[in-house]
PDBQT receptor file of N, H, CA, C and O in Angstrom, charges set to zero:
ATOM      1  N   MET A   1      30.474  11.559  -1.472  1.00  0.00    +0.000 N 
ATOM      2  CA  MET A   1      29.460  12.405  -0.883  1.00  0.00    +0.000 C 
ATOM      3  C   MET A   1      30.057  13.096   0.345  1.00  0.00    +0.000 C 
ATOM      4  O   MET A   1      30.711  12.441   1.156  1.00  0.00    +0.000 OA
ATOM      5  N   PRO A   2      29.847  14.387   0.496  1.00  0.00    +0.000 N 
ATOM      6  CA  PRO A   2      30.392  15.079   1.660  1.00  0.00    +0.000 C 
ATOM      7  C   PRO A   2      29.747  14.588   2.960  1.00  0.00    +0.000 C 
ATOM      8  O   PRO A   2      28.592  14.161   2.976  1.00  0.00    +0.000 OA
ATOM      9  N   LEU A   3      30.505  14.659   4.028  1.00  0.00    +0.000 N 
ATOM     10  H   LEU A   3      31.443  15.006   4.016  1.00  0.00    +0.000 HD
ATOM     11  CA  LEU A   3      30.031  14.186   5.326  1.00  0.00    +0.000 C 
ATOM     12  C   LEU A   3      28.843  14.990   5.837  1.00  0.00    +0.000 C 
ATOM     13  O   LEU A   3      27.982  14.436   6.520  1.00  0.00    +0.000 OA
ATOM     14  N   THR A   4      28.775  16.274   5.526  1.00  0.00    +0.000 N 
ATOM     15  H   THR A   4      29.475  16.724   4.971  1.00  0.00    +0.000 HD
ATOM     16  CA  THR A   4      27.661  17.098   6.009  1.00  0.00    +0.000 C 
ATOM     17  C   THR A   4      26.338  16.661   5.390  1.00  0.00    +0.000 C 
ATOM     18  O   THR A   4      25.293  16.793   6.027  1.00  0.00    +0.000 OA
ATOM     19  N   VAL A   5      26.359  16.156   4.195  1.00  0.00    +0.000 N 
ATOM     20  H   VAL A   5      27.208  16.049   3.677  1.00  0.00    +0.000 HD
ATOM     21  CA  VAL A   5      25.135  15.698   3.546  1.00  0.00    +0.000 C 
ATOM     22  C   VAL A   5      24.685  14.378   4.141  1.00  0.00    +0.000 C 
ATOM     23  O   VAL A   5      23.490  14.085   4.168  1.00  0.00    +0.000 OA
ATOM     24  N   MET A   6      25.615  13.589   4.611  1.00  0.00    +0.000 N 
ATOM     25  H   MET A   6      26.586  13.827   4.589  1.00  0.00    +0.000 HD
ATOM     26  CA  MET A   6      25.288  12.250   5.092  1.00  0.00    +0.000 C 
ATOM     27  C   MET A   6      24.886  12.201   6.560  1.00  0.00    +0.000 C 
ATOM     28  O   MET A   6      24.493  11.129   7.020  1.00  0.00    +0.000 OA
ATOM     29  N   THR A   7      24.955  13.266   7.315  1.00  0.00    +0.000 N 
ATOM     30  H   THR A   7      25.274  14.137   6.942  1.00  0.00    +0.000 HD
ATOM     31  CA  THR A   7      24.664  13.195   8.742  1.00  0.00    +0.000 C 
ATOM     32  C   THR A   7      23.269  13.707   9.064  1.00  0.00    +0.000 C 
ATOM     33  O   THR A   7      22.301  12.958   8.931  1.00  0.00    +0.000 OA
ATOM     34  N   ALA A   8      23.141  14.931   9.474  1.00  0.00    +0.000 N 
ATOM     35  H   ALA A   8      23.927  15.539   9.582  1.00  0.00    +0.000 HD
ATOM     36  CA  ALA A   8      21.859  15.445   9.960  1.00  0.00    +0.000 C 
ATOM     37  C   ALA A   8      20.850  15.677   8.839  1.00  0.00    +0.000 C 
ATOM     38  O   ALA A   8      19.645  15.684   9.089  1.00  0.00    +0.000 OA
ATOM     39  N   ALA A   9      21.315  15.863   7.635  1.00  0.00    +0.000 N 
ATOM     40  H   ALA A   9      22.294  15.858   7.433  1.00  0.00    +0.000 HD
ATOM     41  CA  ALA A   9      20.396  16.177   6.543  1.00  0.00    +0.000 C 
ATOM     42  C   ALA A   9      19.521  14.985   6.166  1.00  0.00    +0.000 C 
ATOM     43  O   ALA A   9      18.434  15.174   5.619  1.00  0.00    +0.000 OA
ATOM     44  N   ASN A  10      19.966  13.777   6.443  1.00  0.00    +0.000 N 
ATOM     45  H   ASN A  10      20.848  13.624   6.887  1.00  0.00    +0.000 HD
ATOM     46  CA  ASN A  10      19.165  12.627   6.046  1.00  0.00    +0.000 C 
ATOM     47  C   ASN A  10      18.170  12.206   7.124  1.00  0.00    +0.000 C 
ATOM     48  O   ASN A  10      17.433  11.242   6.914  1.00  0.00    +0.000 OA
ATOM     49  N   GLY A  11      18.118  12.880   8.253  1.00  0.00    +0.000 N 
ATOM     50  H   GLY A  11      18.716  13.663   8.423  1.00  0.00    +0.000 HD
ATOM     51  CA  GLY A  11      17.102  12.604   9.255  1.00  0.00    +0.000 C 
ATOM     52  C   GLY A  11      17.463  11.524  10.239  1.00  0.00    +0.000 C 
ATOM     53  O   GLY A  11      16.614  11.150  11.049  1.00  0.00    +0.000 OA
ATOM     54  N   HIS A  12      18.638  11.015  10.222  1.00  0.00    +0.000 N 
ATOM     55  H   HIS A  12      19.327  11.320   9.564  1.00  0.00    +0.000 HD
ATOM     56  CA  HIS A  12      19.045   9.975  11.153  1.00  0.00    +0.000 C 
ATOM     57  C   HIS A  12      20.096  10.538  12.091  1.00  0.00    +0.000 C 
ATOM     58  O   HIS A  12      21.063  11.160  11.650  1.00  0.00    +0.000 OA
ATOM     59  N   SER A  13      19.907  10.320  13.385  1.00  0.00    +0.000 N 
ATOM     60  H   SER A  13      19.122   9.815  13.743  1.00  0.00    +0.000 HD
ATOM     61  CA  SER A  13      20.809  10.920  14.368  1.00  0.00    +0.000 C 
ATOM     62  C   SER A  13      21.901   9.953  14.837  1.00  0.00    +0.000 C 
ATOM     63  O   SER A  13      22.669  10.291  15.737  1.00  0.00    +0.000 OA
ATOM     64  N   ASP A  14      21.981   8.777  14.253  1.00  0.00    +0.000 N 
ATOM     65  H   ASP A  14      21.356   8.503  13.522  1.00  0.00    +0.000 HD
ATOM     66  CA  ASP A  14      22.956   7.746  14.626  1.00  0.00    +0.000 C 
ATOM     67  C   ASP A  14      22.759   7.220  16.038  1.00  0.00    +0.000 C 
ATOM     68  O   ASP A  14      23.678   6.617  16.593  1.00  0.00    +0.000 OA
ATOM     69  N   VAL A  15      21.600   7.424  16.633  1.00  0.00    +0.000 N 
ATOM     70  H   VAL A  15      20.854   7.913  16.182  1.00  0.00    +0.000 HD
ATOM     71  CA  VAL A  15      21.282   6.883  17.954  1.00  0.00    +0.000 C 
ATOM     72  C   VAL A  15      20.351   5.698  17.750  1.00  0.00    +0.000 C 
ATOM     73  O   VAL A  15      19.287   5.823  17.144  1.00  0.00    +0.000 OA
ATOM     74  N   VAL A  16      20.766   4.550  18.262  1.00  0.00    +0.000 N 
ATOM     75  H   VAL A  16      21.631   4.448  18.754  1.00  0.00    +0.000 HD
ATOM     76  CA  VAL A  16      19.975   3.340  18.107  1.00  0.00    +0.000 C 
ATOM     77  C   VAL A  16      19.131   3.141  19.361  1.00  0.00    +0.000 C 
ATOM     78  O   VAL A  16      19.664   3.082  20.469  1.00  0.00    +0.000 OA
ATOM     79  N   ASN A  17      17.834   3.038  19.189  1.00  0.00    +0.000 N 
ATOM     80  H   ASN A  17      17.401   3.086  18.289  1.00  0.00    +0.000 HD
ATOM     81  CA  ASN A  17      16.931   2.771  20.310  1.00  0.00    +0.000 C 
ATOM     82  C   ASN A  17      16.549   1.299  20.280  1.00  0.00    +0.000 C 
ATOM     83  O   ASN A  17      16.074   0.792  19.263  1.00  0.00    +0.000 OA
ATOM     84  N   VAL A  18      16.755   0.629  21.381  1.00  0.00    +0.000 N 
ATOM     85  H   VAL A  18      17.141   1.040  22.207  1.00  0.00    +0.000 HD
ATOM     86  CA  VAL A  18      16.409  -0.788  21.477  1.00  0.00    +0.000 C 
ATOM     87  C   VAL A  18      14.914  -0.903  21.732  1.00  0.00    +0.000 C 
ATOM     88  O   VAL A  18      14.369  -0.270  22.636  1.00  0.00    +0.000 OA
ATOM     89  N   ARG A  19      14.263  -1.727  20.914  1.00  0.00    +0.000 N 
ATOM     90  H   ARG A  19      14.706  -2.241  20.180  1.00  0.00    +0.000 HD
ATOM     91  CA  ARG A  19      12.826  -1.940  21.095  1.00  0.00    +0.000 C 
ATOM     92  C   ARG A  19      12.608  -3.040  22.106  1.00  0.00    +0.000 C 
ATOM     93  O   ARG A  19      13.091  -4.158  21.923  1.00  0.00    +0.000 OA
ATOM     94  N   THR A  20      11.890  -2.742  23.167  1.00  0.00    +0.000 N 
ATOM     95  H   THR A  20      11.498  -1.834  23.316  1.00  0.00    +0.000 HD
ATOM     96  CA  THR A  20      11.624  -3.737  24.201  1.00  0.00    +0.000 C 
ATOM     97  C   THR A  20      10.221  -4.314  24.098  1.00  0.00    +0.000 C 
ATOM     98  O   THR A  20       9.941  -5.366  24.673  1.00  0.00    +0.000 OA
ATOM     99  N   HIS A  21       9.353  -3.650  23.387  1.00  0.00    +0.000 N 
ATOM    100  H   HIS A  21       9.580  -2.795  22.920  1.00  0.00    +0.000 HD
ATOM    101  CA  HIS A  21       7.981  -4.123  23.215  1.00  0.00    +0.000 C 
ATOM    102  C   HIS A  21       7.450  -3.590  21.894  1.00  0.00    +0.000 C 
ATOM    103  O   HIS A  21       8.005  -2.637  21.348  1.00  0.00    +0.000 OA
ATOM    104  N   PRO A  22       6.375  -4.194  21.365  1.00  0.00    +0.000 N 
ATOM    105  CA  PRO A  22       5.830  -3.697  20.093  1.00  0.00    +0.000 C 
ATOM    106  C   PRO A  22       5.174  -2.325  20.277  1.00  0.00    +0.000 C 
ATOM    107  O   PRO A  22       4.644  -2.010  21.343  1.00  0.00    +0.000 OA
ATOM    108  N   GLU A  23       5.222  -1.538  19.240  1.00  0.00    +0.000 N 
ATOM    109  H   GLU A  23       5.652  -1.794  18.374  1.00  0.00    +0.000 HD
ATOM    110  CA  GLU A  23       4.570  -0.230  19.246  1.00  0.00    +0.000 C 
ATOM    111  C   GLU A  23       3.055  -0.418  19.172  1.00  0.00    +0.000 C 
ATOM    112  O   GLU A  23       2.572  -1.470  18.752  1.00  0.00    +0.000 OA
ATOM    113  N   LEU A  24       2.323   0.594  19.576  1.00  0.00    +0.000 N 
ATOM    114  H   LEU A  24       2.715   1.448  19.917  1.00  0.00    +0.000 HD
ATOM    115  CA  LEU A  24       0.866   0.533  19.528  1.00  0.00    +0.000 C 
ATOM    116  C   LEU A  24       0.364   0.371  18.096  1.00  0.00    +0.000 C 
ATOM    117  O   LEU A  24      -0.633  -0.312  17.863  1.00  0.00    +0.000 OA
ATOM    118  N   SER A  25       1.041   0.989  17.143  1.00  0.00    +0.000 N 
ATOM    119  H   SER A  25       1.851   1.545  17.333  1.00  0.00    +0.000 HD
ATOM    120  CA  SER A  25       0.619   0.863  15.743  1.00  0.00    +0.000 C 
ATOM    121  C   SER A  25       0.797  -0.573  15.245  1.00  0.00    +0.000 C 
ATOM    122  O   SER A  25       0.018  -1.035  14.412  1.00  0.00    +0.000 OA
ATOM    123  N   ASP A  26       1.816  -1.284  15.746  1.00  0.00    +0.000 N 
ATOM    124  H   ASP A  26       2.449  -0.909  16.423  1.00  0.00    +0.000 HD
ATOM    125  CA  ASP A  26       2.005  -2.692  15.368  1.00  0.00    +0.000 C 
ATOM    126  C   ASP A  26       0.846  -3.543  15.882  1.00  0.00    +0.000 C 
ATOM    127  O   ASP A  26       0.334  -4.405  15.168  1.00  0.00    +0.000 OA
ATOM    128  N   VAL A  27       0.440  -3.296  17.117  1.00  0.00    +0.000 N 
ATOM    129  H   VAL A  27       0.856  -2.596  17.698  1.00  0.00    +0.000 HD
ATOM    130  CA  VAL A  27      -0.679  -4.044  17.703  1.00  0.00    +0.000 C 
ATOM    131  C   VAL A  27      -1.973  -3.732  16.954  1.00  0.00    +0.000 C 
ATOM    132  O   VAL A  27      -2.762  -4.633  16.670  1.00  0.00    +0.000 OA
ATOM    133  N   ALA A  28      -2.187  -2.453  16.633  1.00  0.00    +0.000 N 
ATOM    134  H   ALA A  28      -1.546  -1.722  16.864  1.00  0.00    +0.000 HD
ATOM    135  CA  ALA A  28      -3.398  -2.064  15.912  1.00  0.00    +0.000 C 
ATOM    136  C   ALA A  28      -3.435  -2.694  14.523  1.00  0.00    +0.000 C 
ATOM    137  O   ALA A  28      -4.492  -3.140  14.077  1.00  0.00    +0.000 OA
ATOM    138  N   LEU A  29      -2.305  -2.734  13.841  1.00  0.00    +0.000 N 
ATOM    139  H   LEU A  29      -1.447  -2.372  14.203  1.00  0.00    +0.000 HD
ATOM    140  CA  LEU A  29      -2.250  -3.360  12.520  1.00  0.00    +0.000 C 
ATOM    141  C   LEU A  29      -2.563  -4.849  12.611  1.00  0.00    +0.000 C 
ATOM    142  O   LEU A  29      -3.270  -5.388  11.760  1.00  0.00    +0.000 OA
ATOM    143  N   PHE A  30      -2.043  -5.512  13.632  1.00  0.00    +0.000 N 
ATOM    144  H   PHE A  30      -1.468  -5.073  14.323  1.00  0.00    +0.000 HD
ATOM    145  CA  PHE A  30      -2.314  -6.932  13.823  1.00  0.00    +0.000 C 
ATOM    146  C   PHE A  30      -3.802  -7.174  14.076  1.00  0.00    +0.000 C 
ATOM    147  O   PHE A  30      -4.380  -8.103  13.512  1.00  0.00    +0.000 OA
ATOM    148  N   VAL A  31      -4.422  -6.350  14.913  1.00  0.00    +0.000 N 
ATOM    149  H   VAL A  31      -3.952  -5.596  15.371  1.00  0.00    +0.000 HD
ATOM    150  CA  VAL A  31      -5.851  -6.508  15.217  1.00  0.00    +0.000 C 
ATOM    151  C   VAL A  31      -6.695  -6.275  13.974  1.00  0.00    +0.000 C 
ATOM    152  O   VAL A  31      -7.649  -7.014  13.731  1.00  0.00    +0.000 OA
ATOM    153  N   VAL A  32      -6.364  -5.263  13.187  1.00  0.00    +0.000 N 
ATOM    154  H   VAL A  32      -5.589  -4.663  13.385  1.00  0.00    +0.000 HD
ATOM    155  CA  VAL A  32      -7.110  -4.992  11.954  1.00  0.00    +0.000 C 
ATOM    156  C   VAL A  32      -6.955  -6.141  10.964  1.00  0.00    +0.000 C 
ATOM    157  O   VAL A  32      -7.919  -6.514  10.296  1.00  0.00    +0.000 OA
ATOM    158  N   ALA A  33      -5.754  -6.706  10.862  1.00  0.00    +0.000 N 
ATOM    159  H   ALA A  33      -4.971  -6.403  11.404  1.00  0.00    +0.000 HD
ATOM    160  CA  ALA A  33      -5.533  -7.828   9.947  1.00  0.00    +0.000 C 
ATOM    161  C   ALA A  33      -6.339  -9.044  10.374  1.00  0.00    +0.000 C 
ATOM    162  O   ALA A  33      -6.943  -9.709   9.533  1.00  0.00    +0.000 OA
ATOM    163  N   ILE A  34      -6.359  -9.345  11.663  1.00  0.00    +0.000 N 
ATOM    164  H   ILE A  34      -5.868  -8.805  12.347  1.00  0.00    +0.000 HD
ATOM    165  CA  ILE A  34      -7.151 -10.479  12.157  1.00  0.00    +0.000 C 
ATOM    166  C   ILE A  34      -8.632 -10.247  11.890  1.00  0.00    +0.000 C 
ATOM    167  O   ILE A  34      -9.341 -11.167  11.484  1.00  0.00    +0.000 OA
ATOM    168  N   GLY A  35      -9.104  -9.018  12.115  1.00  0.00    +0.000 N 
ATOM    169  H   GLY A  35      -8.528  -8.270  12.445  1.00  0.00    +0.000 HD
ATOM    170  CA  GLY A  35     -10.507  -8.700  11.842  1.00  0.00    +0.000 C 
ATOM    171  C   GLY A  35     -10.854  -8.841  10.370  1.00  0.00    +0.000 C 
ATOM    172  O   GLY A  35     -11.931  -9.330  10.032  1.00  0.00    +0.000 OA
ATOM    173  N   ALA A  36      -9.959  -8.420   9.497  1.00  0.00    +0.000 N 
ATOM    174  H   ALA A  36      -9.084  -8.022   9.772  1.00  0.00    +0.000 HD
ATOM    175  CA  ALA A  36     -10.210  -8.535   8.057  1.00  0.00    +0.000 C 
ATOM    176  C   ALA A  36     -10.251  -9.992   7.624  1.00  0.00    +0.000 C 
ATOM    177  O   ALA A  36     -11.097 -10.378   6.817  1.00  0.00    +0.000 OA
ATOM    178  N   ILE A  37      -9.346 -10.798   8.151  1.00  0.00    +0.000 N 
ATOM    179  H   ILE A  37      -8.658 -10.485   8.805  1.00  0.00    +0.000 HD
ATOM    180  CA  ILE A  37      -9.343 -12.222   7.812  1.00  0.00    +0.000 C 
ATOM    181  C   ILE A  37     -10.625 -12.876   8.299  1.00  0.00    +0.000 C 
ATOM    182  O   ILE A  37     -11.233 -13.660   7.571  1.00  0.00    +0.000 OA
ATOM    183  N   TRP A  38     -11.041 -12.565   9.517  1.00  0.00    +0.000 N 
ATOM    184  H   TRP A  38     -10.547 -11.928  10.108  1.00  0.00    +0.000 HD
ATOM    185  CA  TRP A  38     -12.282 -13.143  10.051  1.00  0.00    +0.000 C 
ATOM    186  C   TRP A  38     -13.480 -12.734   9.199  1.00  0.00    +0.000 C 
ATOM    187  O   TRP A  38     -14.323 -13.568   8.869  1.00  0.00    +0.000 OA
ATOM    188  N   PHE A  39     -13.557 -11.442   8.838  1.00  0.00    +0.000 N 
ATOM    189  H   PHE A  39     -12.872 -10.764   9.106  1.00  0.00    +0.000 HD
ATOM    190  CA  PHE A  39     -14.679 -10.947   8.044  1.00  0.00    +0.000 C 
ATOM    191  C   PHE A  39     -14.716 -11.599   6.664  1.00  0.00    +0.000 C 
ATOM    192  O   PHE A  39     -15.785 -12.001   6.204  1.00  0.00    +0.000 OA
ATOM    193  N   LEU A  40     -13.576 -11.709   6.003  1.00  0.00    +0.000 N 
ATOM    194  H   LEU A  40     -12.708 -11.382   6.377  1.00  0.00    +0.000 HD
ATOM    195  CA  LEU A  40     -13.540 -12.305   4.669  1.00  0.00    +0.000 C 
ATOM    196  C   LEU A  40     -13.862 -13.786   4.699  1.00  0.00    +0.000 C 
ATOM    197  O   LEU A  40     -14.572 -14.281   3.824  1.00  0.00    +0.000 OA
ATOM    198  N   ARG A  41     -13.354 -14.501   5.690  1.00  0.00    +0.000 N 
ATOM    199  H   ARG A  41     -12.778 -14.099   6.401  1.00  0.00    +0.000 HD
ATOM    200  CA  ARG A  41     -13.673 -15.931   5.785  1.00  0.00    +0.000 C 
ATOM    201  C   ARG A  41     -15.158 -16.146   6.027  1.00  0.00    +0.000 C 
ATOM    202  O   ARG A  41     -15.767 -17.049   5.454  1.00  0.00    +0.000 OA
ATOM    203  N   ARG A  42     -15.744 -15.298   6.893  1.00  0.00    +0.000 N 
ATOM    204  H   ARG A  42     -15.249 -14.564   7.359  1.00  0.00    +0.000 HD
ATOM    205  CA  ARG A  42     -17.178 -15.412   7.156  1.00  0.00    +0.000 C 
ATOM    206  C   ARG A  42     -17.982 -15.123   5.904  1.00  0.00    +0.000 C 
ATOM    207  O   ARG A  42     -18.954 -15.824   5.621  1.00  0.00    +0.000 OA
ATOM    208  N   ALA A  43     -17.595 -14.100   5.146  1.00  0.00    +0.000 N 
ATOM    209  H   ALA A  43     -16.806 -13.531   5.376  1.00  0.00    +0.000 HD
ATOM    210  CA  ALA A  43     -18.314 -13.745   3.922  1.00  0.00    +0.000 C 
ATOM    211  C   ALA A  43     -18.194 -14.852   2.877  1.00  0.00    +0.000 C 
ATOM    212  O   ALA A  43     -19.168 -15.167   2.192  1.00  0.00    +0.000 OA
ATOM    213  N   LEU A  44     -17.007 -15.441   2.753  1.00  0.00    +0.000 N 
ATOM    214  H   LEU A  44     -16.217 -15.185   3.310  1.00  0.00    +0.000 HD
ATOM    215  CA  LEU A  44     -16.837 -16.518   1.775  1.00  0.00    +0.000 C 
ATOM    216  C   LEU A  44     -17.602 -17.776   2.178  1.00  0.00    +0.000 C 
ATOM    217  O   LEU A  44     -18.170 -18.456   1.323  1.00  0.00    +0.000 OA
ATOM    218  N   ARG A  45     -17.619 -18.085   3.462  1.00  0.00    +0.000 N 
ATOM    219  H   ARG A  45     -17.157 -17.533   4.156  1.00  0.00    +0.000 HD
ATOM    220  CA  ARG A  45     -18.407 -19.250   3.910  1.00  0.00    +0.000 C 
ATOM    221  C   ARG A  45     -19.884 -19.024   3.657  1.00  0.00    +0.000 C 
ATOM    222  O   ARG A  45     -20.594 -19.937   3.236  1.00  0.00    +0.000 OA
ATOM    223  N   ARG A  46     -20.356 -17.794   3.915  1.00  0.00    +0.000 N 
ATOM    224  H   ARG A  46     -19.779 -17.052   4.258  1.00  0.00    +0.000 HD
ATOM    225  CA  ARG A  46     -21.768 -17.483   3.701  1.00  0.00    +0.000 C 
ATOM    226  C   ARG A  46     -22.114 -17.551   2.212  1.00  0.00    +0.000 C 
ATOM    227  O   ARG A  46     -23.198 -18.009   1.849  1.00  0.00    +0.000 OA
ATOM    228  N   ARG A  47     -21.205 -17.101   1.353  1.00  0.00    +0.000 N 
ATOM    229  H   ARG A  47     -20.324 -16.729   1.647  1.00  0.00    +0.000 HD
ATOM    230  CA  ARG A  47     -21.455 -17.102  -0.089  1.00  0.00    +0.000 C 
ATOM    231  C   ARG A  47     -21.473 -18.518  -0.650  1.00  0.00    +0.000 C 
ATOM    232  O   ARG A  47     -22.252 -18.823  -1.554  1.00  0.00    +0.000 OA
ATOM    233  N   ASN A  48     -20.613 -19.385  -0.113  1.00  0.00    +0.000 N 
ATOM    234  H   ASN A  48     -19.980 -19.138   0.621  1.00  0.00    +0.000 HD
ATOM    235  CA  ASN A  48     -20.510 -20.737  -0.644  1.00  0.00    +0.000 C 
ATOM    236  C   ASN A  48     -21.423 -21.739   0.049  1.00  0.00    +0.000 C 
ATOM    237  O   ASN A  48     -21.402 -22.925  -0.278  1.00  0.00    +0.000 OA
ATOM    238  N   ARG A  49     -22.231 -21.269   1.012  1.00  0.00    +0.000 N 
ATOM    239  H   ARG A  49     -22.248 -20.305   1.277  1.00  0.00    +0.000 HD
ATOM    240  CA  ARG A  49     -23.132 -22.174   1.716  1.00  0.00    +0.000 C 
ATOM    241  C   ARG A  49     -24.232 -22.637   0.779  1.00  0.00    +0.000 C 
ATOM    242  O   ARG A  49     -24.791 -21.845   0.020  1.00  0.00    +0.000 OA
ATOM    243  N   LYS A  50     -24.533 -23.912   0.836  1.00  0.00    +0.000 N 
ATOM    244  H   LYS A  50     -24.078 -24.556   1.452  1.00  0.00    +0.000 HD
ATOM    245  CA  LYS A  50     -25.604 -24.455  -0.007  1.00  0.00    +0.000 C 
ATOM    246  C   LYS A  50     -26.799 -24.793   0.888  1.00  0.00    +0.000 C 
ATOM    247  O   LYS A  50     -26.762 -25.736   1.679  1.00  0.00    +0.000 OA
ATOM    248  N   ASP A  51     -27.836 -24.009   0.739  1.00  0.00    +0.000 N 
ATOM    249  H   ASP A  51     -27.866 -23.244   0.097  1.00  0.00    +0.000 HD
ATOM    250  CA  ASP A  51     -29.029 -24.225   1.566  1.00  0.00    +0.000 C 
ATOM    251  C   ASP A  51     -30.041 -25.072   0.833  1.00  0.00    +0.000 C 
ATOM    252  O   ASP A  51     -31.111 -25.359   1.370  1.00  0.00    +0.000 OA
TER     253      ASP A  51
C-alpha cells in the first residue's frame, strides 16, 4: 500500500493524546446503564411479587 494512502487519508494524524479523565459521554453512558438496570430490576421485582 502506498504511504500516501496510509497517512492522512485514513483520518489518523499519528498524534497520541493521553487520557487523564473519562469523557463526558463515558460518564453519561454509565449513568444510563445504571438507570436501566435499576428500572429493569424494579419492574421484574414488581412483576414477580406475590400479593
